[in-house]
N, C-alpha and C positions, 0 to 999 in steps of 0.2 A: 407212127411204131415209128424210134429212137434205130437211128445208122450205130450199129456201134462193130466191130472185129467181134464175132464169132472163132473163131481160133488165130494164136498167138502162140510162141513160145515162152519158155522159161527160163534162162540162168541160174542154178547156186551153185555154192564151193564147195566143194567137199573136202574131207580129209586129204582122199587119194588120187584128187583131180573138180575137173570141173562137171556136173550133169546139165544138161538139154533138156527139156521137156515141151512138145507141144500141149495145148492145152487150149481144152474147148471152156467154152461160156456153155452153161447149159443155165443154168436162174442167174438175178444181177446178185445175187453172194454168194454159187457157187457155182469152182468149177471143177471138172475132169479133167484129166491125163488122158490125153490117146496116145501117144506114140512118148518113151526113154531113154534115153543112150546116155550112161557115164563112165568115165574113166578117161577124160581131153586132160590132156595137157596142159595150154592155158585156153582163156578165155575167147580168143578168136576164136580156135577149132573150136568147141561145141558154137560159137555163136553160126559161123559156117558152116556145120553139120546140119542144122536147130533151121538157121533159112533155105538151105537147098532142098529140104524133110518135107518141113511146111507147107513150098511151093508144089512139089507133088503128093505132095498130100490133100490139097484143098484141088490140082488139079483130077485124082482119082476121087473124091469128093464130088465135082461136078458134073462129070461122067455116069456118075452113080446114080446122083438126082435127075437127067436126061433119059436112063434108064427106066428106071420108078413112072417117073413120068407119062415117059409114051408106055409102058406095062399098063398102067393104071388108069388109061384114057380109053382103050378098047375096050 
């Protein structure tokens, strides 16, 4: 099985500022936005938010996976 990043973030510039999105790789060709926020004044602000949110999002997912694994083992 390939070892890749399932979750990542994407930054896009819009007319009113920058937008940050946490994206999940669903298949090799399809991604899905898990969380998004827009209205950042600079790219650095959007990147800082995205990195912090991604870290928290991954921690939350890991905890959820542990709980699901523990409940399915019973």
